[in-house]
N, C-alpha and C positions, 0 to 999 in steps of 0.2 A: 503493499500500499504504501502508496507518492505522501499518506500525506491523515493525522484523522480529521479535519475539516476540509478534501477533498470533491471536486462535481465527478463525478462523471456519466458524461448523457446519454450511453448507449447500455452502456453496463446487462442487466436488468431489463426483458420483457415488459410487454406492457400487462401482459394477463398476471406475471414478475406480480409489477409495479398495484395493479390492482387489488392484490391480494393483500401485498405488506400497512397498504393503505387500509383496506378493508377491518384489517385485525389487531393496527394502531385501534383507532375510530373505537373501537369495542370496549376501550383502556379507561379505565376514566380523565378522567382530565384534572391536573392542577392549574394553581398562579404560578406563571414563571419568574420567580427568584434572583439575584444573586449572591455570592456571596458564598459561603462556604454553610456555614447554619441558616442561612437563609434570610440574613440581615437583609437585605437590598428590596423585601419586597415594595413592593409600588416604584419598584425602575420599569421596568417591564412590568407590560399589556398587553400578554399573550397566555393560551392557555398553554402545557404541556403536557408529554406523554412522554415515555420510560419504554426503549429497551433493550436490560441487558442481553449479553455475549450468556447463553445458556439459555435461554425463553423457549419454552418445551415449541410452541410455535409459530415464532422466528430466531429461531437461535443459525442456520442456516443461512442468515441473511449474512454475518458476520466474519467467515470463513468465508468469505463470492468475496467480500470488500476487503479479508486481510489481503486475499491472491493477487488483486489487482495491481 
């Protein structure tokens, strides 16, 4: 992988992208914050959802990204 915050325009196909988005949207959203202890609540105006490596549904995404 070239970096943690890279953008690749065409690695995943449309079906894979749709599956990823659908799976993430089923997860609960929370307010975005900044800082280690979320002490920056109020600076971000967004809802966020996390996916961690080893996730039973989306764990396959991580090896794909690291192989790039």
